[in-house]
N, C-alpha and C positions, 0 to 999 in steps of 0.2 A: 563596575568600578566603585560605585557608591557603597555597595555591600562589602567589598574588600576593605575600603577605607574605614567603614564603621567597625570592622573587626579589630582595628588597632586601638579603639577606645570604647570598649564595652563597659557600660555603667548600669548599675541595678539599684540606684538609690531612690529615684523619683519615678513617677508614672511616665513622664515624657522620655526620660533617658532609658527606661526599661522598654518602652515601645520602640524607640529608635534602635536599640540593640537587637530586639527581636526581629524587626524588619530587616536589619542588616544581615542577620543570620539566615533569614528566610530567602533573601536575594541570592546569597551564596549557595544555599542548598539547591535552589531552583537552577542556578547557573551550572552547578556540578551535575545535577540530575538530568538536565536537558540532553546532553550527549548520550547518556545511558538510555533515555527514552527513545531517542532517534535510532540507536542501535537495535533496541528491542522491536521498534516498528519495522525496521529494514529486514530483520531476520524473520519475524513472525508473518509479515505480509509480503515477503519477497516475491511470491508467485503472482500476486495481484497488484504490484506496484504500478503497472502500466494501465490498469483499468481506470475508467473515467471516474468512478466513485472515489477511489483512493487518491487519485491525483487532485481531485477537487478539494479534498480535505487536508492532504499532507504534501501535495506536489511541490510547494514552495521550499520544502526542506531539502529536496534533491533535484531542484531545477537544473536542466542542462547536464545532468549526470546519467550515464547509461545504467540501465537496470538489468543488464545481462549477467553480471557477476556480483556475488555477495561482497567481494573484497572492495568494490567501489565505494562502499559505505565509509571507508577510511577518509575520503575526500571531504564530505560534509562534516564528518566527526572532527577531523583535524581543523576545519574552519572555525568551529566553536571552541575547541580546546585551546587552540592557539591564542585566541583573544582572552580566554580565561587566564592562561599562564602569563600573558603580557600584563594583565591587571595586577596579579600577585607580584610580578617582578618590579613593576613601577612603584608599588607601595613598600614591599618588604626588602627590596634590594636598592632602595633609593640612594644609599650611601656606598654602594658597590657597583660602580659603573662597569667594571670589567665583566661582572656577572650579567648585567643587563645586555651588554653588547654580545656576549657569548650566546645568550638566549636568542637574541635576534638572528645571529648567524645560523644557529642550530635550527631555528624555525624555518628559515628560508631554505636551507639545505634539505631538511626533512620534507618540506612541501615539494620541492623540485624532484626529489627521489620518488615520492609517492605518486605524483602526477606523471612523471616520466615512465615509471614502471607499469602503472595501471592503464594509462591513457583513458581516463574515465569520461571525458567530455564527449558530447554527442557530435561535435564538429571539430575539425582541425583548427578552425578560427578561434574557438574558445580556448583550446589548448595553447595556442601561440600567445593569446592575450594574457593568459595566466602566467606563462613563462616570462613575458615582457614585464608584467607588474612585479614579479619577484626580482627581476634584474634591477629595476628601479629602486625597490626597497633595499636591496643589497648595496647599491651605490650610495644611497642616502645614509645607510648605517656606517659605511666606511667614512663618509664625510663627517658624520656626527662625532666619530672617534677623533678626527682631526681637530674638532672644535672643543675638545675637552681640555682638562688641566694637563694632560700628557704633552700638549703642544704649548709651551709657555709664551711664545712670541705672539703678541696681539695682532700685529700686521698679518701674520700668517693665518691666524684665526679669522680675521676680517675677510681675507681673500677667499678662504675656504667657505665662509658663510655666503658670499656672493655665488660661488659655484653651487652650493647646496640649494640656494633659491632658484638658480637656473635649472637644476635637475628636477626640482619639484614642479616648476612651471612647465618644463618639457613633458613631464609625466602627465600633468593635467591636460596639456594640449593634445598629446597623443591619444589619451582616453576619450577626450571630447571629440576628436576627429573620427575615432572608431565608432563612437555612438552616433554621430551625425551620418556616417556612411551607412550604418544599419537603417537609420530612419529614412534616409533618402531612397535606399533600395526598397524599403517597405512601401513608401509613398508611390514609387514608380510601379511596383507590382499592383498596388491597389488601383492606380490610375488605369493600368492596362486591363484589369479585370472589369472596371466600370465601363471603359470604352468598348470592350468586347460585348458586355451585356447590353449596352445601348445599341450597338450595331446589330445584335441579334434581335432586339425588340423592333428596330426599324425594318429589318428584313421580314419579320412576321406580319407587320402592318402592311 
């Protein structure tokens, strides 16, 4: 985001402004080049993506993604491209609300289509969580539209604002509950393993 903002005011008069402009351009080049680097990594090392050596170095780029199909690279690629496009839209379409909203709708629809067709996640749980998050994003986008200048009545905007806050809070609570569920299951599994290990040691003694 900072790199995209700096592109709107490139200056080359003084050393400080030149350095700021160069850093901004560098950030944008890195942001654009990162998805390309990820694609090259996926294609060149596709046969070794599941090896321990590759996962230790690059596994965070495709965590929870199946590595049985080359087309699954679209999911992590879209993850980064989506945020890059959002940064450009916020800065360069700041006066065109309809373009920003259209981009948000298009991003959600595209992600749902990609994930729905490829089913790239390692578990159904991750797939359902992804779809649930996209549903919440879509709901918030619709509510944002109702809070714009297209709805002139202030009381209506105020009511929609409360609904938007409720949806955001609900989204947070759902994700928090899912995270806690995973952590509790992990703690139970760890406790069972430790109990079994202690019982085995006691039997040996």
